[in-house]
mmCIF file as Biopython writes it, N, C-alpha, C and O atoms, coordinates in Angstrom:
data_model
#
loop_
_atom_site.group_PDB
_atom_site.id
_atom_site.type_symbol
_atom_site.label_atom_id
_atom_site.label_alt_id
_atom_site.label_comp_id
_atom_site.label_asym_id
_atom_site.label_entity_id
_atom_site.label_seq_id
_atom_site.pdbx_PDB_ins_code
_atom_site.Cartn_x
_atom_site.Cartn_y
_atom_site.Cartn_z
_atom_site.occupancy
_atom_site.B_iso_or_equiv
_atom_site.auth_seq_id
_atom_site.auth_asym_id
_atom_site.pdbx_PDB_model_num
ATOM 1   N N  . UNK A ? 1  ? 0.820   -1.180 0.000   1.0 0.0 1  A 1 
ATOM 2   C CA . UNK A ? 1  ? 0.000   0.000  0.000   1.0 0.0 1  A 1 
ATOM 3   C C  . UNK A ? 1  ? 0.869   1.249  0.000   1.0 0.0 1  A 1 
ATOM 4   O O  . UNK A ? 1  ? 0.533   2.243  -0.644  1.0 0.0 1  A 1 
ATOM 5   N N  . UNK A ? 2  ? 1.983   1.201  0.720   1.0 0.0 2  A 1 
ATOM 6   C CA . UNK A ? 2  ? 2.879   2.353  0.772   1.0 0.0 2  A 1 
ATOM 7   C C  . UNK A ? 2  ? 3.467   2.627  -0.608  1.0 0.0 2  A 1 
ATOM 8   O O  . UNK A ? 2  ? 3.548   3.778  -1.038  1.0 0.0 2  A 1 
ATOM 9   N N  . UNK A ? 3  ? 3.876   1.572  -1.294  1.0 0.0 3  A 1 
ATOM 10  C CA . UNK A ? 3  ? 4.443   1.754  -2.632  1.0 0.0 3  A 1 
ATOM 11  C C  . UNK A ? 3  ? 3.417   2.343  -3.597  1.0 0.0 3  A 1 
ATOM 12  O O  . UNK A ? 3  ? 3.759   3.178  -4.434  1.0 0.0 3  A 1 
ATOM 13  N N  . UNK A ? 4  ? 2.177   1.917  -3.484  1.0 0.0 4  A 1 
ATOM 14  C CA . UNK A ? 4  ? 1.156   2.456  -4.378  1.0 0.0 4  A 1 
ATOM 15  C C  . UNK A ? 4  ? 0.885   3.927  -4.057  1.0 0.0 4  A 1 
ATOM 16  O O  . UNK A ? 4  ? 0.668   4.725  -4.969  1.0 0.0 4  A 1 
ATOM 17  N N  . UNK A ? 5  ? 0.894   4.293  -2.774  1.0 0.0 5  A 1 
ATOM 18  C CA . UNK A ? 5  ? 0.717   5.699  -2.413  1.0 0.0 5  A 1 
ATOM 19  C C  . UNK A ? 5  ? 1.892   6.545  -2.894  1.0 0.0 5  A 1 
ATOM 20  O O  . UNK A ? 5  ? 1.709   7.679  -3.336  1.0 0.0 5  A 1 
ATOM 21  N N  . UNK A ? 6  ? 3.097   5.988  -2.807  1.0 0.0 6  A 1 
ATOM 22  C CA . UNK A ? 6  ? 4.259   6.718  -3.323  1.0 0.0 6  A 1 
ATOM 23  C C  . UNK A ? 6  ? 4.144   6.929  -4.825  1.0 0.0 6  A 1 
ATOM 24  O O  . UNK A ? 6  ? 4.470   8.002  -5.333  1.0 0.0 6  A 1 
ATOM 25  N N  . UNK A ? 7  ? 3.680   5.905  -5.536  1.0 0.0 7  A 1 
ATOM 26  C CA . UNK A ? 7  ? 3.514   6.026  -6.988  1.0 0.0 7  A 1 
ATOM 27  C C  . UNK A ? 7  ? 2.457   7.061  -7.333  1.0 0.0 7  A 1 
ATOM 28  O O  . UNK A ? 7  ? 2.638   7.853  -8.258  1.0 0.0 7  A 1 
ATOM 29  N N  . UNK A ? 8  ? 1.356   7.056  -6.593  1.0 0.0 8  A 1 
ATOM 30  C CA . UNK A ? 8  ? 0.290   8.033  -6.833  1.0 0.0 8  A 1 
ATOM 31  C C  . UNK A ? 8  ? 0.787   9.438  -6.545  1.0 0.0 8  A 1 
ATOM 32  O O  . UNK A ? 8  ? 0.513   10.361 -7.312  1.0 0.0 8  A 1 
ATOM 33  N N  . UNK A ? 9  ? 1.517   9.611  -5.444  1.0 0.0 9  A 1 
ATOM 34  C CA . UNK A ? 9  ? 2.025   10.937 -5.111  1.0 0.0 9  A 1 
ATOM 35  C C  . UNK A ? 9  ? 3.034   11.410 -6.153  1.0 0.0 9  A 1 
ATOM 36  O O  . UNK A ? 9  ? 3.096   12.602 -6.457  1.0 0.0 9  A 1 
ATOM 37  N N  . UNK A ? 10 ? 3.819   10.493 -6.701  1.0 0.0 10 A 1 
ATOM 38  C CA . UNK A ? 10 ? 4.778   10.853 -7.751  1.0 0.0 10 A 1 
ATOM 39  C C  . UNK A ? 10 ? 4.052   11.298 -9.023  1.0 0.0 10 A 1 
ATOM 40  O O  . UNK A ? 10 ? 4.415   12.303 -9.635  1.0 0.0 10 A 1 
ATOM 41  N N  . UNK A ? 11 ? 3.022   10.539 -9.413  1.0 0.0 11 A 1 
ATOM 42  C CA . UNK A ? 11 ? 2.283   10.873 -10.629 1.0 0.0 11 A 1 
ATOM 43  C C  . UNK A ? 11 ? 1.502   12.176 -10.488 1.0 0.0 11 A 1 
ATOM 44  O O  . UNK A ? 11 ? 1.376   12.931 -11.451 1.0 0.0 11 A 1 
ATOM 45  N N  . UNK A ? 12 ? 0.982   12.440 -9.298  1.0 0.0 12 A 1 
ATOM 46  C CA . UNK A ? 12 ? 0.222   13.662 -9.066  1.0 0.0 12 A 1 
ATOM 47  C C  . UNK A ? 12 ? 1.111   14.833 -8.635  1.0 0.0 12 A 1 
ATOM 48  O O  . UNK A ? 12 ? 0.628   15.942 -8.409  1.0 0.0 12 A 1 
ATOM 49  N N  . UNK A ? 13 ? 2.407   14.570 -8.528  1.0 0.0 13 A 1 
ATOM 50  C CA . UNK A ? 13 ? 3.394   15.563 -8.112  1.0 0.0 13 A 1 
ATOM 51  C C  . UNK A ? 13 ? 3.068   16.143 -6.737  1.0 0.0 13 A 1 
ATOM 52  O O  . UNK A ? 13 ? 3.128   17.353 -6.522  1.0 0.0 13 A 1 
ATOM 53  N N  . UNK A ? 14 ? 2.723   15.253 -5.821  1.0 0.0 14 A 1 
ATOM 54  C CA . UNK A ? 14 ? 2.468   15.619 -4.431  1.0 0.0 14 A 1 
ATOM 55  C C  . UNK A ? 14 ? 3.594   15.029 -3.605  1.0 0.0 14 A 1 
ATOM 56  O O  . UNK A ? 14 ? 3.951   13.863 -3.780  1.0 0.0 14 A 1 
ATOM 57  N N  . UNK A ? 15 ? 4.154   15.819 -2.714  1.0 0.0 15 A 1 
ATOM 58  C CA . UNK A ? 15 ? 5.259   15.332 -1.895  1.0 0.0 15 A 1 
ATOM 59  C C  . UNK A ? 15 ? 4.778   14.174 -1.007  1.0 0.0 15 A 1 
ATOM 60  O O  . UNK A ? 15 ? 3.665   14.208 -0.483  1.0 0.0 15 A 1 
ATOM 61  N N  . UNK A ? 16 ? 5.618   13.160 -0.847  1.0 0.0 16 A 1 
ATOM 62  C CA . UNK A ? 16 ? 5.242   11.960 -0.085  1.0 0.0 16 A 1 
ATOM 63  C C  . UNK A ? 16 ? 4.885   12.290 1.358   1.0 0.0 16 A 1 
ATOM 64  O O  . UNK A ? 16 ? 4.027   11.631 1.946   1.0 0.0 16 A 1 
ATOM 65  N N  . UNK A ? 17 ? 5.527   13.297 1.936   1.0 0.0 17 A 1 
ATOM 66  C CA . UNK A ? 17 ? 5.209   13.680 3.316   1.0 0.0 17 A 1 
ATOM 67  C C  . UNK A ? 17 ? 3.782   14.216 3.423   1.0 0.0 17 A 1 
ATOM 68  O O  . UNK A ? 17 ? 3.138   14.062 4.460   1.0 0.0 17 A 1 
ATOM 69  N N  . UNK A ? 18 ? 3.297   14.832 2.377   1.0 0.0 18 A 1 
ATOM 70  C CA . UNK A ? 18 ? 1.927   15.348 2.379   1.0 0.0 18 A 1 
ATOM 71  C C  . UNK A ? 18 ? 0.923   14.198 2.415   1.0 0.0 18 A 1 
ATOM 72  O O  . UNK A ? 18 ? -0.106  14.286 3.085   1.0 0.0 18 A 1 
ATOM 73  N N  . UNK A ? 19 ? 1.224   13.128 1.698   1.0 0.0 19 A 1 
ATOM 74  C CA . UNK A ? 19 ? 0.353   11.952 1.708   1.0 0.0 19 A 1 
ATOM 75  C C  . UNK A ? 19 ? 0.291   11.363 3.118   1.0 0.0 19 A 1 
ATOM 76  O O  . UNK A ? 19 ? -0.779  10.971 3.584   1.0 0.0 19 A 1 
ATOM 77  N N  . UNK A ? 20 ? 1.429   11.302 3.789   1.0 0.0 20 A 1 
ATOM 78  C CA . UNK A ? 20 ? 1.474   10.776 5.153   1.0 0.0 20 A 1 
ATOM 79  C C  . UNK A ? 20 ? 0.770   11.665 6.161   1.0 0.0 20 A 1 
ATOM 80  O O  . UNK A ? 20 ? 0.279   11.181 7.180   1.0 0.0 20 A 1 
ATOM 81  N N  . UNK A ? 21 ? 0.717   12.961 5.885   1.0 0.0 21 A 1 
ATOM 82  C CA . UNK A ? 21 ? 0.105   13.910 6.817   1.0 0.0 21 A 1 
ATOM 83  C C  . UNK A ? 21 ? -1.408  13.773 6.878   1.0 0.0 21 A 1 
ATOM 84  O O  . UNK A ? 21 ? -2.039  14.340 7.769   1.0 0.0 21 A 1 
ATOM 85  N N  . UNK A ? 22 ? -2.000  13.032 5.952   1.0 0.0 22 A 1 
ATOM 86  C CA . UNK A ? 22 ? -3.450  12.883 5.978   1.0 0.0 22 A 1 
ATOM 87  C C  . UNK A ? 22 ? -3.921  12.074 7.187   1.0 0.0 22 A 1 
ATOM 88  O O  . UNK A ? 22 ? -5.101  12.115 7.534   1.0 0.0 22 A 1 
ATOM 89  N N  . UNK A ? 23 ? -3.017  11.344 7.826   1.0 0.0 23 A 1 
ATOM 90  C CA . UNK A ? 23 ? -3.374  10.586 9.025   1.0 0.0 23 A 1 
ATOM 91  C C  . UNK A ? 23 ? -3.206  11.411 10.295  1.0 0.0 23 A 1 
ATOM 92  O O  . UNK A ? 23 ? -3.588  10.960 11.375  1.0 0.0 23 A 1 
ATOM 93  N N  . UNK A ? 24 ? -2.652  12.590 10.184  1.0 0.0 24 A 1 
ATOM 94  C CA . UNK A ? 24 ? -2.388  13.414 11.358  1.0 0.0 24 A 1 
ATOM 95  C C  . UNK A ? 24 ? -3.641  13.773 12.155  1.0 0.0 24 A 1 
ATOM 96  O O  . UNK A ? 24 ? -3.602  13.683 13.382  1.0 0.0 24 A 1 
ATOM 97  N N  . UNK A ? 25 ? -4.752  14.174 11.530  1.0 0.0 25 A 1 
ATOM 98  C CA . UNK A ? 25 ? -5.943  14.497 12.336  1.0 0.0 25 A 1 
ATOM 99  C C  . UNK A ? 25 ? -6.449  13.309 13.162  1.0 0.0 25 A 1 
ATOM 100 O O  . UNK A ? 25 ? -6.892  13.490 14.296  1.0 0.0 25 A 1 
ATOM 101 N N  . UNK A ? 26 ? -6.387  12.103 12.603  1.0 0.0 26 A 1 
ATOM 102 C CA . UNK A ? 26 ? -6.815  10.919 13.361  1.0 0.0 26 A 1 
ATOM 103 C C  . UNK A ? 26 ? -5.884  10.670 14.539  1.0 0.0 26 A 1 
ATOM 104 O O  . UNK A ? 26 ? -6.332  10.291 15.621  1.0 0.0 26 A 1 
ATOM 105 N N  . UNK A ? 27 ? -4.598  10.881 14.329  1.0 0.0 27 A 1 
ATOM 106 C CA . UNK A ? 27 ? -3.622  10.701 15.399  1.0 0.0 27 A 1 
ATOM 107 C C  . UNK A ? 27 ? -3.880  11.689 16.533  1.0 0.0 27 A 1 
ATOM 108 O O  . UNK A ? 27 ? -3.890  11.312 17.705  1.0 0.0 27 A 1 
ATOM 109 N N  . UNK A ? 28 ? -4.086  12.941 16.179  1.0 0.0 28 A 1 
ATOM 110 C CA . UNK A ? 28 ? -4.329  13.975 17.196  1.0 0.0 28 A 1 
ATOM 111 C C  . UNK A ? 28 ? -5.617  13.691 17.958  1.0 0.0 28 A 1 
ATOM 112 O O  . UNK A ? 28 ? -5.652  13.820 19.182  1.0 0.0 28 A 1 
ATOM 113 N N  . UNK A ? 29 ? -6.659  13.312 17.258  1.0 0.0 29 A 1 
ATOM 114 C CA . UNK A ? 29 ? -7.936  13.010 17.925  1.0 0.0 29 A 1 
ATOM 115 C C  . UNK A ? 29 ? -7.795  11.834 18.885  1.0 0.0 29 A 1 
ATOM 116 O O  . UNK A ? 29 ? -8.351  11.860 19.983  1.0 0.0 29 A 1 
ATOM 117 N N  . UNK A ? 30 ? -7.060  10.809 18.482  1.0 0.0 30 A 1 
ATOM 118 C CA . UNK A ? 30 ? -6.847  9.656  19.360  1.0 0.0 30 A 1 
ATOM 119 C C  . UNK A ? 30 ? -6.019  10.040 20.579  1.0 0.0 30 A 1 
ATOM 120 O O  . UNK A ? 30 ? -6.299  9.578  21.685  1.0 0.0 30 A 1 
ATOM 121 N N  . UNK A ? 31 ? -5.010  10.873 20.395  1.0 0.0 31 A 1 
ATOM 122 C CA . UNK A ? 31 ? -4.180  11.315 21.513  1.0 0.0 31 A 1 
ATOM 123 C C  . UNK A ? 31 ? -5.003  12.122 22.521  1.0 0.0 31 A 1 
ATOM 124 O O  . UNK A ? 31 ? -4.875  11.923 23.729  1.0 0.0 31 A 1 
ATOM 125 N N  . UNK A ? 32 ? -5.829  13.013 22.034  1.0 0.0 32 A 1 
ATOM 126 C CA . UNK A ? 32 ? -6.653  13.839 22.930  1.0 0.0 32 A 1 
ATOM 127 C C  . UNK A ? 32 ? -7.639  12.968 23.701  1.0 0.0 32 A 1 
ATOM 128 O O  . UNK A ? 32 ? -7.810  13.136 24.909  1.0 0.0 32 A 1 
ATOM 129 N N  . UNK A ? 33 ? -8.285  12.037 23.003  1.0 0.0 33 A 1 
ATOM 130 C CA . UNK A ? 33 ? -9.252  11.155 23.674  1.0 0.0 33 A 1 
ATOM 131 C C  . UNK A ? 33 ? -8.569  10.303 24.733  1.0 0.0 33 A 1 
ATOM 132 O O  . UNK A ? 33 ? -9.116  10.101 25.817  1.0 0.0 33 A 1 
ATOM 133 N N  . UNK A ? 34 ? -7.390  9.810  24.431  1.0 0.0 34 A 1 
ATOM 134 C CA . UNK A ? 34 ? -6.660  8.968  25.387  1.0 0.0 34 A 1 
ATOM 135 C C  . UNK A ? 34 ? -6.267  9.767  26.618  1.0 0.0 34 A 1 
ATOM 136 O O  . UNK A ? 34 ? -6.417  9.288  27.743  1.0 0.0 34 A 1 
ATOM 137 N N  . UNK A ? 35 ? -5.772  10.962 26.419  1.0 0.0 35 A 1 
ATOM 138 C CA . UNK A ? 35 ? -5.335  11.786 27.556  1.0 0.0 35 A 1 
ATOM 139 C C  . UNK A ? 35 ? -6.495  12.239 28.426  1.0 0.0 35 A 1 
ATOM 140 O O  . UNK A ? 35 ? -6.303  12.554 29.601  1.0 0.0 35 A 1 
ATOM 141 N N  . UNK A ? 36 ? -7.689  12.275 27.867  1.0 0.0 36 A 1 
ATOM 142 C CA . UNK A ? 36 ? -8.866  12.634 28.655  1.0 0.0 36 A 1 
ATOM 143 C C  . UNK A ? 36 ? -9.511  11.412 29.308  1.0 0.0 36 A 1 
ATOM 144 O O  . UNK A ? 36 ? -10.543 11.526 29.970  1.0 0.0 36 A 1 
ATOM 145 N N  . UNK A ? 37 ? -8.897  10.247 29.116  1.0 0.0 37 A 1 
ATOM 146 C CA . UNK A ? 37 ? -9.395  9.034  29.749  1.0 0.0 37 A 1 
ATOM 147 C C  . UNK A ? 37 ? -10.413 8.260  28.937  1.0 0.0 37 A 1 
ATOM 148 O O  . UNK A ? 37 ? -11.082 7.375  29.469  1.0 0.0 37 A 1 
ATOM 149 N N  . UNK A ? 38 ? -10.543 8.575  27.664  1.0 0.0 38 A 1 
ATOM 150 C CA . UNK A ? 38 ? -11.488 7.889  26.793  1.0 0.0 38 A 1 
ATOM 151 C C  . UNK A ? 38 ? -10.745 6.932  25.864  1.0 0.0 38 A 1 
ATOM 152 O O  . UNK A ? 38 ? -10.729 7.121  24.648  1.0 0.0 38 A 1 
ATOM 153 N N  . UNK A ? 39 ? -10.138 5.916  26.442  1.0 0.0 39 A 1 
ATOM 154 C CA . UNK A ? 39 ? -9.369  4.945  25.662  1.0 0.0 39 A 1 
ATOM 155 C C  . UNK A ? 39 ? -10.214 4.219  24.632  1.0 0.0 39 A 1 
ATOM 156 O O  . UNK A ? 39 ? -9.761  3.958  23.518  1.0 0.0 39 A 1 
ATOM 157 N N  . UNK A ? 40 ? -11.454 3.892  25.009  1.0 0.0 40 A 1 
ATOM 158 C CA . UNK A ? 40 ? -12.341 3.210  24.059  1.0 0.0 40 A 1 
ATOM 159 C C  . UNK A ? 40 ? -12.629 4.073  22.836  1.0 0.0 40 A 1 
ATOM 160 O O  . UNK A ? 40 ? -12.728 3.570  21.716  1.0 0.0 40 A 1 
ATOM 161 N N  . UNK A ? 41 ? -12.761 5.369  23.060  1.0 0.0 41 A 1 
ATOM 162 C CA . UNK A ? 41 ? -13.006 6.278  21.946  1.0 0.0 41 A 1 
ATOM 163 C C  . UNK A ? 41 ? -11.791 6.333  21.017  1.0 0.0 41 A 1 
ATOM 164 O O  . UNK A ? 41 ? -11.935 6.407  19.797  1.0 0.0 41 A 1 
ATOM 165 N N  . UNK A ? 42 ? -10.609 6.297  21.600  1.0 0.0 42 A 1 
ATOM 166 C CA . UNK A ? 42 ? -9.390  6.333  20.791  1.0 0.0 42 A 1 
ATOM 167 C C  . UNK A ? 42 ? -9.271  5.075  19.931  1.0 0.0 42 A 1 
ATOM 168 O O  . UNK A ? 42 ? -8.912  5.152  18.756  1.0 0.0 42 A 1 
ATOM 169 N N  . UNK A ? 43 ? -9.572  3.924  20.518  1.0 0.0 43 A 1 
ATOM 170 C CA . UNK A ? 43 ? -9.518  2.665  19.763  1.0 0.0 43 A 1 
ATOM 171 C C  . UNK A ? 43 ? -10.591 2.654  18.684  1.0 0.0 43 A 1 
ATOM 172 O O  . UNK A ? 43 ? -10.342 2.200  17.567  1.0 0.0 43 A 1 
ATOM 173 N N  . UNK A ? 44 ? -11.770 3.146  19.004  1.0 0.0 44 A 1 
ATOM 174 C CA . UNK A ? 44 ? -12.839 3.220  18.000  1.0 0.0 44 A 1 
ATOM 175 C C  . UNK A ? 44 ? -12.447 4.131  16.847  1.0 0.0 44 A 1 
ATOM 176 O O  . UNK A ? 44 ? -12.759 3.842  15.691  1.0 0.0 44 A 1 
ATOM 177 N N  . UNK A ? 45 ? -11.771 5.222  17.152  1.0 0.0 45 A 1 
ATOM 178 C CA . UNK A ? 45 ? -11.306 6.135  16.109  1.0 0.0 45 A 1 
ATOM 179 C C  . UNK A ? 45 ? -10.303 5.447  15.192  1.0 0.0 45 A 1 
ATOM 180 O O  . UNK A ? 45 ? -10.349 5.624  13.975  1.0 0.0 45 A 1 
ATOM 181 N N  . UNK A ? 46 ? -9.411  4.673  15.764  1.0 0.0 46 A 1 
ATOM 182 C CA . UNK A ? 46 ? -8.407  3.966  14.952  1.0 0.0 46 A 1 
ATOM 183 C C  . UNK A ? 46 ? -9.086  3.005  13.984  1.0 0.0 46 A 1 
ATOM 184 O O  . UNK A ? 46 ? -8.808  3.030  12.785  1.0 0.0 46 A 1 
ATOM 185 N N  . UNK A ? 47 ? -9.973  2.163  14.497  1.0 0.0 47 A 1 
ATOM 186 C CA . UNK A ? 47 ? -10.628 1.183  13.623  1.0 0.0 47 A 1 
ATOM 187 C C  . UNK A ? 47 ? -11.621 1.841  12.674  1.0 0.0 47 A 1 
ATOM 188 O O  . UNK A ? 47 ? -11.727 1.442  11.515  1.0 0.0 47 A 1 
ATOM 189 N N  . UNK A ? 48 ? -12.342 2.839  13.152  1.0 0.0 48 A 1 
ATOM 190 C CA . UNK A ? 48 ? -13.322 3.513  12.307  1.0 0.0 48 A 1 
ATOM 191 C C  . UNK A ? 48 ? -12.675 4.263  11.156  1.0 0.0 48 A 1 
ATOM 192 O O  . UNK A ? 48 ? -13.157 4.203  10.025  1.0 0.0 48 A 1 
ATOM 193 N N  . UNK A ? 49 ? -11.587 4.968  11.434  1.0 0.0 49 A 1 
ATOM 194 C CA . UNK A ? 49 ? -10.937 5.737  10.372  1.0 0.0 49 A 1 
ATOM 195 C C  . UNK A ? 49 ? -10.297 4.814  9.346   1.0 0.0 49 A 1 
ATOM 196 O O  . UNK A ? 49 ? -10.326 5.104  8.150   1.0 0.0 49 A 1 
ATOM 197 N N  . UNK A ? 50 ? -9.720  3.708  9.798   1.0 0.0 50 A 1 
ATOM 198 C CA . UNK A ? 50 ? -9.136  2.759  8.847   1.0 0.0 50 A 1 
ATOM 199 C C  . UNK A ? 50 ? -10.208 2.097  7.994   1.0 0.0 50 A 1 
ATOM 200 O O  . UNK A ? 50 ? -10.015 1.897  6.795   1.0 0.0 50 A 1 
ATOM 201 N N  . UNK A ? 51 ? -11.320 1.763  8.599   1.0 0.0 51 A 1 
ATOM 202 C CA . UNK A ? 51 ? -12.425 1.171  7.840   1.0 0.0 51 A 1 
ATOM 203 C C  . UNK A ? 51 ? -12.946 2.152  6.805   1.0 0.0 51 A 1 
ATOM 204 O O  . UNK A ? 51 ? -13.187 1.781  5.656   1.0 0.0 51 A 1 
ATOM 205 N N  . UNK A ? 52 ? -13.118 3.396  7.207   1.0 0.0 52 A 1 
ATOM 206 C CA . UNK A ? 52 ? -13.571 4.438  6.279   1.0 0.0 52 A 1 
ATOM 207 C C  . UNK A ? 52 ? -12.572 4.614  5.134   1.0 0.0 52 A 1 
ATOM 208 O O  . UNK A ? 52 ? -12.961 4.704  3.970   1.0 0.0 52 A 1 
ATOM 209 N N  . UNK A ? 53 ? -11.287 4.663  5.475   1.0 0.0 53 A 1 
ATOM 210 C CA . UNK A ? 53 ? -10.259 4.836  4.444   1.0 0.0 53 A 1 
ATOM 211 C C  . UNK A ? 53 ? -10.262 3.682  3.453   1.0 0.0 53 A 1 
ATOM 212 O O  . UNK A ? 53 ? -10.087 3.898  2.253   1.0 0.0 53 A 1 
ATOM 213 N N  . UNK A ? 54 ? -10.455 2.473  3.930   1.0 0.0 54 A 1 
ATOM 214 C CA . UNK A ? 54 ? -10.468 1.315  3.025   1.0 0.0 54 A 1 
ATOM 215 C C  . UNK A ? 54 ? -11.721 1.332  2.151   1.0 0.0 54 A 1 
ATOM 216 O O  . UNK A ? 54 ? -11.638 1.119  0.942   1.0 0.0 54 A 1 
ATOM 217 N N  . UNK A ? 55 ? -12.877 1.585  2.760   1.0 0.0 55 A 1 
ATOM 218 C CA . UNK A ? 55 ? -14.121 1.555  1.993   1.0 0.0 55 A 1 
ATOM 219 C C  . UNK A ? 55 ? -14.220 2.705  0.994   1.0 0.0 55 A 1 
ATOM 220 O O  . UNK A ? 55 ? -14.627 2.500  -0.150  1.0 0.0 55 A 1 
ATOM 221 N N  . UNK A ? 56 ? -13.856 3.897  1.415   1.0 0.0 56 A 1 
ATOM 222 C CA . UNK A ? 56 ? -13.953 5.060  0.536   1.0 0.0 56 A 1 
ATOM 223 C C  . UNK A ? 56 ? -12.703 5.202  -0.320  1.0 0.0 56 A 1 
ATOM 224 O O  . UNK A ? 56 ? -12.797 5.429  -1.526  1.0 0.0 56 A 1 
ATOM 225 N N  . UNK A ? 57 ? -11.538 5.069  0.293   1.0 0.0 57 A 1 
ATOM 226 C CA . UNK A ? 57 ? -10.279 5.248  -0.431  1.0 0.0 57 A 1 
ATOM 227 C C  . UNK A ? 57 ? -10.023 4.205  -1.493  1.0 0.0 57 A 1 
ATOM 228 O O  . UNK A ? 57 ? -9.385  4.496  -2.505  1.0 0.0 57 A 1 
ATOM 229 N N  . UNK A ? 58 ? -10.502 3.011  -1.286  1.0 0.0 58 A 1 
ATOM 230 C CA . UNK A ? 58 ? -10.351 1.958  -2.290  1.0 0.0 58 A 1 
ATOM 231 C C  . UNK A ? 58 ? -11.646 1.707  -3.049  1.0 0.0 58 A 1 
ATOM 232 O O  . UNK A ? 58 ? -11.628 1.483  -4.259  1.0 0.0 58 A 1 
ATOM 233 N N  . UNK A ? 59 ? -12.756 1.745  -2.346  1.0 0.0 59 A 1 
ATOM 234 C CA . UNK A ? 59 ? -14.044 1.413  -2.959  1.0 0.0 59 A 1 
ATOM 235 C C  . UNK A ? 59 ? -14.559 2.453  -3.938  1.0 0.0 59 A 1 
ATOM 236 O O  . UNK A ? 59 ? -15.066 2.109  -5.006  1.0 0.0 59 A 1 
ATOM 237 N N  . UNK A ? 60 ? -14.431 3.722  -3.580  1.0 0.0 60 A 1 
ATOM 238 C CA . UNK A ? 60 ? -14.953 4.775  -4.448  1.0 0.0 60 A 1 
ATOM 239 C C  . UNK A ? 60 ? -14.203 4.846  -5.793  1.0 0.0 60 A 1 
ATOM 240 O O  . UNK A ? 60 ? -14.850 4.894  -6.839  1.0 0.0 60 A 1 
ATOM 241 N N  . UNK A ? 61 ? -12.869 4.852  -5.793  1.0 0.0 61 A 1 
ATOM 242 C CA . UNK A ? 61 ? -12.194 4.837  -7.100  1.0 0.0 61 A 1 
ATOM 243 C C  . UNK A ? 61 ? -12.534 3.598  -7.927  1.0 0.0 61 A 1 
ATOM 244 O O  . UNK A ? 61 ? -12.675 3.682  -9.147  1.0 0.0 61 A 1 
ATOM 245 N N  . UNK A ? 62 ? -12.663 2.456  -7.267  1.0 0.0 62 A 1 
ATOM 246 C CA . UNK A ? 62 ? -13.010 1.222  -7.967  1.0 0.0 62 A 1 
ATOM 247 C C  . UNK A ? 62 ? -14.405 1.349  -8.584  1.0 0.0 62 A 1 
ATOM 248 O O  . UNK A ? 62 ? -14.618 0.967  -9.735  1.0 0.0 62 A 1 
ATOM 249 N N  . UNK A ? 63 ? -15.341 1.882  -7.820  1.0 0.0 63 A 1 
ATOM 250 C CA . UNK A ? 63 ? -16.693 2.089  -8.316  1.0 0.0 63 A 1 
ATOM 251 C C  . UNK A ? 63 ? -16.700 3.042  -9.515  1.0 0.0 63 A 1 
ATOM 252 O O  . UNK A ? 63 ? -17.362 2.774  -10.518 1.0 0.0 63 A 1 
ATOM 253 N N  . UNK A ? 64 ? -15.973 4.140  -9.413  1.0 0.0 64 A 1 
ATOM 254 C CA . UNK A ? 64 ? -15.916 5.097  -10.513 1.0 0.0 64 A 1 
ATOM 255 C C  . UNK A ? 64 ? -15.272 4.495  -11.755 1.0 0.0 64 A 1 
ATOM 256 O O  . UNK A ? 64 ? -15.741 4.713  -12.872 1.0 0.0 64 A 1 
ATOM 257 N N  . UNK A ? 65 ? -14.200 3.738  -11.557 1.0 0.0 65 A 1 
ATOM 258 C CA . UNK A ? 65 ? -13.545 3.081  -12.688 1.0 0.0 65 A 1 
ATOM 259 C C  . UNK A ? 65 ? -14.487 2.093  -13.379 1.0 0.0 65 A 1 
ATOM 260 O O  . UNK A ? 65 ? -14.586 2.063  -14.606 1.0 0.0 65 A 1 
ATOM 261 N N  . UNK A ? 66 ? -15.169 1.294  -12.575 1.0 0.0 66 A 1 
ATOM 262 C CA . UNK A ? 66 ? -16.086 0.304  -13.108 1.0 0.0 66 A 1 
ATOM 263 C C  . UNK A ? 66 ? -17.252 0.987  -13.827 1.0 0.0 66 A 1 
ATOM 264 O O  . UNK A ? 66 ? -17.668 0.543  -14.897 1.0 0.0 66 A 1 
ATOM 265 N N  . UNK A ? 67 ? -17.774 2.053  -13.245 1.0 0.0 67 A 1 
ATOM 266 C CA . UNK A ? 67 ? -18.902 2.752  -13.846 1.0 0.0 67 A 1 
ATOM 267 C C  . UNK A ? 67 ? -18.533 3.429  -15.171 1.0 0.0 67 A 1 
ATOM 268 O O  . UNK A ? 67 ? -19.342 3.472  -16.098 1.0 0.0 67 A 1 
ATOM 269 N N  . UNK A ? 68 ? -17.315 3.950  -15.251 1.0 0.0 68 A 1 
ATOM 270 C CA . UNK A ? 68 ? -16.912 4.647  -16.474 1.0 0.0 68 A 1 
ATOM 271 C C  . UNK A ? 68 ? -16.401 3.709  -17.555 1.0 0.0 68 A 1 
ATOM 272 O O  . UNK A ? 68 ? -16.302 4.110  -18.715 1.0 0.0 68 A 1 
ATOM 273 N N  . UNK A ? 69 ? -16.075 2.478  -17.206 1.0 0.0 69 A 1 
ATOM 274 C CA . UNK A ? 69 ? -15.548 1.535  -18.180 1.0 0.0 69 A 1 
ATOM 275 C C  . UNK A ? 69 ? -16.539 0.410  -18.510 1.0 0.0 69 A 1 
ATOM 276 O O  . UNK A ? 69 ? -16.147 -0.631 -19.035 1.0 0.0 69 A 1 
ATOM 277 N N  . UNK A ? 70 ? -17.771 0.617  -18.213 1.0 0.0 70 A 1 
ATOM 278 C CA . UNK A ? 70 ? -18.807 -0.353 -18.568 1.0 0.0 70 A 1 
ATOM 279 C C  . UNK A ? 70 ? -18.732 -1.667 -17.816 1.0 0.0 70 A 1 
ATOM 280 O O  . UNK A ? 70 ? -19.185 -2.692 -18.325 1.0 0.0 70 A 1 
ATOM 281 N N  . UNK A ? 71 ? -18.170 -1.660 -16.614 1.0 0.0 71 A 1 
ATOM 282 C CA . UNK A ? 71 ? -18.119 -2.861 -15.788 1.0 0.0 71 A 1 
ATOM 283 C C  . UNK A ? 71 ? -17.027 -3.839 -16.153 1.0 0.0 71 A 1 
ATOM 284 O O  . UNK A ? 71 ? -17.027 -4.965 -15.655 1.0 0.0 71 A 1 
ATOM 285 N N  . UNK A ? 72 ? -16.104 -3.452 -16.998 1.0 0.0 72 A 1 
ATOM 286 C CA . UNK A ? 72 ? -14.997 -4.371 -17.346 1.0 0.0 72 A 1 
ATOM 287 C C  . UNK A ? 72 ? -13.709 -3.924 -16.745 1.0 0.0 72 A 1 
ATOM 288 O O  . UNK A ? 72 ? -12.681 -4.574 -16.932 1.0 0.0 72 A 1 
#
C-alpha cells in the first residue's frame, strides 16, 4: 500500500510527506481522547478511520472506474 501511495504521489506531483500527513488528524484526535481518559473512543477512532479509508479510499475509485468503463 505504501508503494502504491508513493507512486500516486509521484504521478500527481504531491510530496510523499503530504500523503502521510493525511493521518495526522486521526492521530491527534486519538491522543486527545486517550489523555482525557477515553481509551475506548481512541480505539474506536483507529478502527473507524481505517475502515472508512479502506471503503472510501479503495471502494470509491473502484466504483468510478467500473462505472466509467462499462463494468470491465
